[in-house]
C-alpha positions as CSV (number, residue, x, y, z in Angstrom):
1,M,-0.1,0.0,-0.1
2,A,2.8,2.5,1.0
3,D,4.6,1.3,-2.3
4,L,1.4,2.2,-4.4
5,Q,1.3,5.5,-2.7
6,A,5.0,6.4,-3.1
7,A,5.0,5.3,-6.9
8,F,1.7,7.5,-7.3
9,E,3.3,10.6,-5.9
10,K,6.4,10.0,-8.1
11,A,4.2,9.6,-11.0
12,V,2.2,12.9,-10.2
13,A,5.5,14.7,-9.9
14,E,6.7,13.3,-13.2
15,S,3.6,14.3,-14.8
16,K,4.6,17.7,-14.6
17,T,7.9,17.3,-16.3
18,L,7.0,15.0,-19.4
19,P,8.9,15.4,-22.5
20,E,5.7,16.9,-24.5
21,K,2.3,18.1,-23.5
22,P,-0.2,15.1,-23.8
23,D,-3.2,15.8,-26.1
24,N,-6.3,16.9,-24.5
25,M,-8.0,13.6,-24.2
26,T,-5.1,12.0,-22.4
27,L,-4.8,15.3,-20.3
28,L,-8.5,14.6,-19.4
29,K,-7.5,10.9,-18.6
30,I,-4.9,12.1,-16.3
31,Y,-7.2,14.6,-14.6
32,A,-10.0,12.1,-14.0
33,L,-7.7,9.3,-12.6
34,Y,-6.0,11.7,-10.4
35,K,-9.3,12.9,-9.1
36,Q,-10.6,9.5,-8.7
37,A,-7.4,8.2,-6.9
38,T,-7.3,11.2,-4.6
39,V,-11.1,12.1,-3.9
40,G,-13.2,9.1,-4.9
41,D,-16.2,9.2,-7.0
42,V,-17.5,12.5,-8.6
43,E,-20.1,14.3,-6.5
44,G,-22.4,17.3,-7.5
45,S,-24.2,18.0,-10.7
46,R,-22.8,18.1,-14.2
47,P,-21.6,21.6,-15.0
48,G,-23.9,23.6,-17.5
49,F,-23.6,23.7,-21.3
50,T,-21.9,26.9,-21.1
51,D,-18.8,25.3,-19.0
52,M,-17.4,23.1,-21.8
53,V,-13.9,22.7,-20.0
54,G,-15.6,21.9,-16.4
55,R,-18.3,19.5,-18.4
56,A,-15.4,17.7,-20.1
57,K,-13.5,17.2,-16.9
58,W,-16.7,16.2,-15.0
59,D,-17.6,13.4,-17.7
60,A,-14.1,12.0,-17.8
61,W,-14.2,11.7,-14.0
62,N,-17.6,10.5,-13.9
63,A,-16.6,7.8,-16.2
64,L,-14.5,6.2,-13.5
65,K,-17.3,5.9,-11.1
66,G,-17.0,2.8,-8.8
67,Q,-13.2,2.4,-9.5
68,S,-11.1,1.9,-6.2
69,A,-8.5,4.7,-5.4
70,D,-5.5,1.9,-5.6
71,E,-7.1,0.8,-9.2
72,A,-7.0,4.6,-10.1
73,K,-3.7,5.0,-8.8
74,Q,-2.0,2.2,-10.6
75,S,-3.9,3.3,-13.9
76,Y,-2.6,6.7,-13.3
77,I,1.1,5.5,-12.9
78,D,0.7,3.2,-16.0
79,L,-0.5,6.1,-18.0
80,I,2.2,8.5,-16.8
81,E,5.1,5.8,-17.6
82,S,3.6,5.4,-21.1
83,L,4.0,9.2,-21.7
84,K,7.7,9.2,-20.8
């Protein structure tokens, strides 16, 4: 458990120093996995039509509903590793 948390924190730090900026869909996946790993399932209502960015983030996070924090952390680590 501590190893997974340490690897997750390392991946978070590495996500800020990737060789090139990921595309928007990958950025949404990174965001959603991070939120699922650190907060859990999304709460609150979906942002309105005028908030396109907020709506995309909410949808990406909501797609992970039910995934455990550990699963989300491992997926986040794997995704960051694949982008290096």
